[in-house]
C-alpha positions, 0 to 999 in steps of 0.5 A: 775494856777491849779495843775496838779493832779486837771487834770486828766493829760489829757490836750486840749493844752501841750506847752513844755518849760516855757521860754518867748515864751513859757510863752507868748503863754500860756497866750494867749491861756488862755484868751480864756478859752474854752482850758484846757493848760499845761506848762512844764519847765525843770527847778524849778519854783517859782510863788508866789506874785508880781513880783519883780524888782531886779536891776543888772547892768549885766542883760541881755535884750530883745529889743522888737519891736512896735508889740511886744508891740501891743501884750503885750498890747493885752495880758494886760501886757505892762503897767507893762512890760512898768514899767522898759523898756526904750524906743528907740526913734531913730535908728542910722544905719551907715557903719563904715570908710565910708560916709553911714548912716541913722538915723530912728525917732519914730516921723517920723515913727508915733509911740511913740518909734520904740522899747523896751529894757527890762531887761529878768528878768523883763520880765519873773517875769511880764509872771510868775506872769500872769501865775500863776494867769491864768487858766494854769497849770504849772509845773517845774523840769520836763524832757521829757522821750517820746513822742508817737503820738497817733490817738487822742492825743500825750502822754508824758512819763514824770519826774516830781520832781522825780515821772513818769507820763503820759499826753495825750494832744489834741495839743503839742507845741514844745517851747524848744529852739535851738537844741530842745530836743523834736524835736530830739525826734519826728524825726524833722530835722533842716537846720542850717548855721553856720556863724563860727562868735560869738556874745558878750554880755555884758552891758557897762557904759557910761559917757554920757546920750544915749538920748535914741538912738541906734546904729546898726554899721557896722565894716570892720569885722561885725555888732555891736549894742548899745542899749540904757537900764535904768540907773543904780545907776545913771550910763549911760547903754547900751547892747552890742551885737558884733558879731566877727570872733569866733577867734577874739570873743574868744580872746576878752573874754579872754583880761582884761576889760581895753583892751577889752574897748580900743578894743571896743572903737576903734572899735565904735568910741565915740558916745556915749563918752567914754566907762567906765566899762564892766559888765559880758561878755558872748559868744555864736556861731551864726547859722542860724537854721530852723526846717525842719518841723513846723507844723505836726497833734497835733504838733507845734514847736515854738520860737527857736525850730522853727528858730534861727537867726542872731541877727543883727537887734533884731529880734529873739523873735519879729519874735517868738511873732508874730508867736504865737499871729498868731497861738493863733488866727488861733485856737480861730477862729475854731469852739468851735467843731473843734479839737485843734489839727486837721492839716488843722487850723495849716497848715493855721497857717503855710501859714499865718506866711511863708512870714514874716518868710521867709522875716526875715530870709533872710533880717537877713542873707543878711544884715549880709553878705552883710555889712561884705563884704569888697569890694570897689564896694559893700561898696560903693553902701550899704553906697548909699543905707544908703544915699538914706535912709537918704535922701529919707524919704519913704525908711526910713520909710519902713526900720523903719516898718520892724524892728518894725515888723509893715510891716507884714501881719497878724499884728495888729499894735495897 
């Protein structure tokens, strides 16, 4: 990691947002060593020494697809990430109260695992250590005060630890999350569709092993997912994502642990045995949000700043990772003399990513709506579809590869 003071405040690429997407992109770009890369993060940063795994029952986690594993392998950090990642060997998809179900198997799909579940703190620590060892300038505790497009750069007025500074960058990458402050400064509109539902996130302890099986359960109200986690203090754990109408989610957030577990057991059933303990619960409102623009001359918008989707299939971070892998490749494919902020390569990136983004957003949006409908005819149709997938391996494999991110154009499956 290089200090900002040594860089003359002139950069080829500046990434605003030092979360998992921003750091991953910085590492993909740094591998080329032809650009000076700066990452600006609003929170304070500590990046000293090897990453330490800090065990916690309540640790939040991310589901990584097979394609995400392949991207991290290219970056040379998958071996480290996998030390504390729980592999998913099977995904059980069912519609509660109806006959339809299907089971996706890693062996049938021809891969080691359908996906992985890794705690955010560990994934972040690995990324941060790698950035600290790379030729990347990283600054935390920063605030962006103004962004001014110039003929040959994007000019940023920033506050770093209370000091006003000016940065000039040939390309600005906005990765500062949903409700992007940088996007607002640049006049980029967002289209948002509220689902009027909220997701409850918590870790659950079980009285029996999950056997590396993930459950996607569609109920008469909304979907829920239980994803396998590594055991904690010899206790079997799963990560819960439970979507509910917002008023009902608020009621569930208000009850004590015993009542919450009882409601969860009633809704999910006993495929995982008895739910013994629930950790800290967090709830957030759900919306489908897309940026009206993802590229301009000298500008790219990525991550949740570009699109934020329903968590029904765990596609959010994985879609963003495919985006930035494609972006880095499009930039690397340009001749050395090409201006990294030129519009043509950025439009090429947008064209390559359009189909995957559109299909993923449409799939998650329609899936959440389809299983939320209670009409007997629709219930029969969707359950017949699940039954067909269970009976016809080709259909099942297509569904599995979509979820793994290996059915998308431009993705190297490793």
